[in-house]
N, C-alpha and C positions, 0 to 999 in steps of 0.2 A: 639407475639411481638406487642407492641403498635404502632399504626400509629400516627405520629405526625401531627395531623390535623391543629393545629394552625400555624405551620411552613409552611405547604402546602398552607394554606389560605394566609399567608403573601406573599409568592412568586407569587401566582396567582394574588393577588392584584397588586403587582409590575408590572407584565406583562401587565395587563390591563391599568395601569397608563401610562406605557411606550407607549403602542399603542395609547392612547388618546393624549398624548403630541406630538408624531410624526404626528398624524393626524391633530392636530391644526397647527403645523408648516407647514405641506403640504398645508393646506388651504391658508396660507399667502404667502408661498414661491413657491408653485407649483413645488415640488421636482420630479425628475424622479424616475422611479421604482427602479433602482439599488441603488440610494442614500438612499431611504426609507428603503430598505432591509438592507443596511450596518448600518444605524442608529439603526435599531432594533437589528441587530446582535451584535453591540457593547454594547448597553444598556443591552441586555440579558446576554452577557458574563460577564459584570460587576456584575449584580445581581446574577449570578451563583456562583460567588466567595463567596457568603454568605453561601452556602450549608454546608460545613464542620463545620461552626460555629453555625448553628441552627438545623442541623439534626444529629442524632446519629444512625439512622436506615436506612439501605439500602432499606428495603421494603418501607419506607416512600418516599424515593427519586424515587423509581419505580412507586409508585402510582402517585406522582407528574408528572412523565414523561408521564404516560398514560393519565392523565387529560390534559396535554399540547398538546398531539397528538390529543385528541378529540376536543379541542378548535381549533386547526389548521384545522382539518377536516371541522368544521362548518364555519370557516372563508373562506375556499376555495370552499365549495359546497352548501352554502345557500345564502340568501339575504345579509348576512353580508359581502360577498365578495365585494360588491359595497360600503361598508363603511370602517370598520376597515381592511377588507381583502385586500384592495388595497395596504396596506403597505408591505405585503408579496408576493402578487400574481399579481402585476401590472407590469409584465415583459413579454417579448415575448418568452423567452426560458423556457423550462421545467427543473425544478430543484427539487431535493429532499433534498436540503441543510438544511431546517428547521427540517426535520425528522432525518437526520443524526446528527444534533446538539443535539437533545434530547437524542438520543441513546448514543452519545459520552459522554455527561455529566453524564449519569447514569453509563456508563462503567468505566469512570475515578474515579467516587466516589466509586464504588465497588472495583476497583483494588487498589486504594490508601489506603484503609483500615484505614481511619482516619488521614493519614499523610497529613498535610495541604500543605507542599511543593510539594509533588508528585501530589497532586490534583491541586494546584493553577497554577503551571508553564504551564501545557498543556492548561488550560483555558485562562491564560493571553496571550499566543502565539496565540491561536485561535481568541481571542477577538481583540487584537491590531495589531499583525503582519499581519493577513489576511486582515483586513480592510485597513491598511496602504498600503499594496502591491497593492490592488485593486484601491485605490485612485491615487497613484503615477503612476501605470501602465496605467490607463485610461487617465490621463491628461498629463503625461509627457513621457510615454513609446514610444520609437522610434525604439528599436531593438527587433523585434519579434523573439522569439526562436522557435515558433511553425511552423510545416510544415504539408502539406497534410490536414487531417481532425482533427488535434489536436486543443484543445482549445487555444486561444491566450494567450501567456505568454511573458511579456516583460522582458528584462534584468534589466531595471531600477526598475520595481516593485519587481522582485525577490531579487535584492540587498537590497532594503528597508525592505523586509520581513526578510532577514538575519540579518540586523542591529537591528530591533525591537526584533526578536526572541533571538538574542544574549543578549540584555540588559534585557529582561524579564526573562531570565534564570540566568544571572549573579547577578542581584540585590537581588532576594530572597535567593539564595544560600549564598551570602556574608553576608546578614543581619541576616538570621534566622537559619544558620547551622554552624557547626564547621569545614567545609571543608576548606582546605588551599587555599591561593590566586591563586597560579599557577594551582592547581587542578581545581579551579573554572573557571579560564580562559579557560583551555583546554576543560572542560565539556561544557561550554557555546559555545565555537567555534564549537565543534562537533555537539551539539544539534542544534544550529542555522543554520549551513551549511546543515546538513542532512534534517532538517524539511523544509528549503527553497527549497531543491531539491524535497521533497515530494509535496510541494505546486505547483511546476512547472508541475508535472505530474498528478495532480488531475484534475477531470472533473465532470460535472453534479452535482456539489455541494458536491461530496464525500470528498472534503477537510475538511468539518466540522466533518468528521469521521476520516479520515486518519491523519490529523495534530495532534489532541489530543492523539490518540492511539500511533502513532510513537514517539511523544514527550515523553509520559509516558515511552515507552520502552527504549528510549535513556537515559532519566534522571534516571530512577529507576535502570538501570544496571550500569551506569557510576559513580553515586554519591558514590558508595561504593568502587570504585577502588582506589588503592594507586597511587602515582605520577608516578612511573615507568610504571605501567600498562597503565595508561592514555597516557603517552608518546608513548608507543608501539601501542596503539589503534589509535592515531593520525597518526603515521607513516603508520600503516596498511591501514587506510582510504585513505591516499595519494597514497599508492601502488595500491589499488583497482582502484582509479581514473586513474592512469597511465595505468594499465592493460586493462581496458575497452576502454580507448582511443586508445591504440595500437590495440585492437581487432577490432575497427571500421575501420581499414585499408581496410577491405573488402568492405567498403562503403555501407553497407547494413542497417545501423541504422540511424534514424533521430536524430537531436540534443536532443530532449526530450527522445528518446529511450535510448540514452547514459546516460542521467540523471537517468532514471529509473533503468538501469543496475547497476549504482553506488550505488543507494539507496538499491537495493535488495542485492547487495554484502555485504554492511556494516550491514544491518539489519540481514542478514543471519549469519554474524560473531558474533553479540552480542547475538542472540537468540539461535544459535546452536554451533558455533565454527569456527575458521579460516579454518579448513579442509573442511567445508561444502560449501565453495565458489567454490571449484574445479568443481563440476558437472555443475552449471550454467555458469561458465566461459568457460568450454569446449563447451557447447551448443552455446554460443554467438560466439566463435571463429571459430567453425567448421560448423555452420548451412549453410553457403554459400560457404563452401570449401569442397574439397574431394567429388565430383569433383569440379574443379575450376569454378568460376563464369563465365557464358557465356555472350556474348554480348547482347543476348535477355533478360537478367535478370537485366540490368542496371536500369530499372524503378522499380524493385522490392525492395522497401525500407520498413523495419520494423519500424513502428512508435510506440509511447509510448503505445498506446492501444493494439497493437499486442504483444509487449513484456509483457504487463500485463497479457494477456491470457496464456502466457508461464510460468509465475512465480507464479501465484496466488495459485495454489495447493501446490507447494513446500513451499511457505511462510506460508501457513496455517499449514503445517506439522511442520515448525519451531516453530510456536506459540504453537502448541500442545506439542511439546517437551519441550519448555520453561516452560510450566505449569506442565507437568507430570514428567519431568526429564528422560524420556525414550530415551536417545540419541542413545545408541547402538542398541536398539530394532527397532528404526525407521529410522536409517540412510540409510539403503539400500532401504527402501520404498521411502524415499525422493529422493535418487539418481535414482531409477528406474522411478520415475515420470518424471525427466528430460530426461532420456534415451528414454522414450516413446514420449516425445515432439520432440526430435531429430529425432526419427523414422518417425513420421507422417509428419514433415516438409520436411525431406529428400525424402520421397516417392513422395510428390507433386513435388519437384524439378526434381527428376529423370524421372517421368512420363511426365510432361508437358513442361519442359524446356530443359532437356537433351535428351528427346524422347526415353527413354528406354522402353522395353516391361513391362507390368504389373508384370509379374513374376520376372524379373530382378530387378524391382523397389522395390518389396516387400523384396526380399532376401538381396539386398544391403543396404536398409534402416535399416533392422534388424541388419545386420552385423555392420553398422556404430554406431547405438545406443549401441549395445552390446560391441563392441570393444573400443569405445572412452569414454563411460561414465560408463557402468556397470562393466567392468573388472577393470578399475582404482579405482572405488569405492569399489570393493571387497578388493583391496589391502589396501585402506585407512581404511576400517573396521578392517582389521587384525592389521595394524600398530597402530591405535589409541586405539582400544578397546581390542586388543589381543584376538579376538574371531571372528569366522566366523559364518555366518548365517547357520541354519540347512538345511538339504536336502529338507524338505517340502517347506520352504520359497524360496530356490533357484529355485526349479521347478516351483513354483507359479509365481515367477517373470519372468522366461523365457517364460512361457505361456502367461503372460500379455503382454510382449514385442511383441511376435508373433501376439497376438490378436490385438494389436494397429495397426500393419501394415495391417492386414486383414480387420479391421473395417474401416480404412481410404480408403482402396481399394474399399470396398462395397459402402461407402458414395460417392466416386468419380467415380463409375463405368460408369455412364451415362453422366458425365461432359466432355465436349469437350474442353472448354477453362477455364483456371484457373487464378485467380489473388489473390494477397495478400490483404485481407480485414478483417475488424473486425468480420464480420459474419463467415468467415472461421476460424478465430482465436478462436471464441467461440465454433465452431463445433469441432475443434481439442481438445479444453480444456474439452469438454464433454466426449470425448473418453478417455482421460487420467484420468479424474475424476472417471468415472465408474470403470476403471481397478485398479486405486489406492485404491478406496474404497474396492474393492474385496481383494486386497493384504492386506490392513490394517485389514480387518475382519479376515483373516486367522491368522495374527499375534496376534490380540487381543484374539482370541480363545486360542492360545498357552500361552499368558501371564496370562490370567485370569483362 
């Protein structure tokens, strides 16, 4: 495959010209670090819209991405940091936003397979909606949605993100496709609202990755739906919103955690199916119940980062299923991952806040995950796919659930005081990841 060096050189030249222009403006206006980054972000986004028009090879875009990452490395780690590097790295906080930007552009170019609409809408939203939200939120934001250690997100900035995302979806579909007007309105509303929610829960620059990828997922799935299906999806999204809000009656979720739960619910629906929302919904609704929440747990709030650690593995399975089509083969693996998360979370509650013995905590947490998520999921497997998992997979999953309780017991054996924290969330996720990979390996051996 021929590498399109002329196109690569053109884009690299544009990047350096952008850097020089912003540097000249900075010399005259003395811009702060965030403004410089947003100017570069916007100019880069506009230039990236050229890619499907001047590149035909994914390999060439990959080479361009590698060159861009090398340039950024030198801008950050050499003497260039005091010159052109100040445009990207003259800020106090650590961010991988520029790296995520490169990865997302390559990913969207690859996934869109030459479809200019599917490529352009995610890049347009990343370019204009993200910058507009940051500008409005910083200067006019008064209603902060964040709590605890979550990144600051204002209601005003999020509303502007929705408006820009709505328009940058609506206009291209209306002008360059044959999609009907009502269909376009519903698609734009669903995409705009969901991606605005994604932006709310993003942190550490990962919005540059999450916004384009989730936009692509929403647009690519919805643009082919007929009007009746789109109406049903809109109703389903509203239903998810109401269910998650009702689930929050346990008062265990922060505002942004509720947002994350809504996004996960709808993303699960479009990637897997409506039935797949049941395991995460059960997790959210029961994690702080059975037994009932105690007075000493009032300060235990699950923020967006904690929810993220509980849903990342199942969402990755949803993505795998969307690519492979192995819905019936992976549904119980997906459900078991949520069951194990419920088990490890319940063990911590029972041991440290309900003050049960370690043995009782292990047995009751396994019973909760097995009875509330695993068994209902087996019923869903039978009803939806008219097929049960085989004996080997059944035993493997039971062993994995037992091991999840044993592993969290070992990890917490010498811990005297427990708190809900991101570090503990990642530790729980590692346990579930290891066991889910083991279950997946057994399943893949049988499939292949």
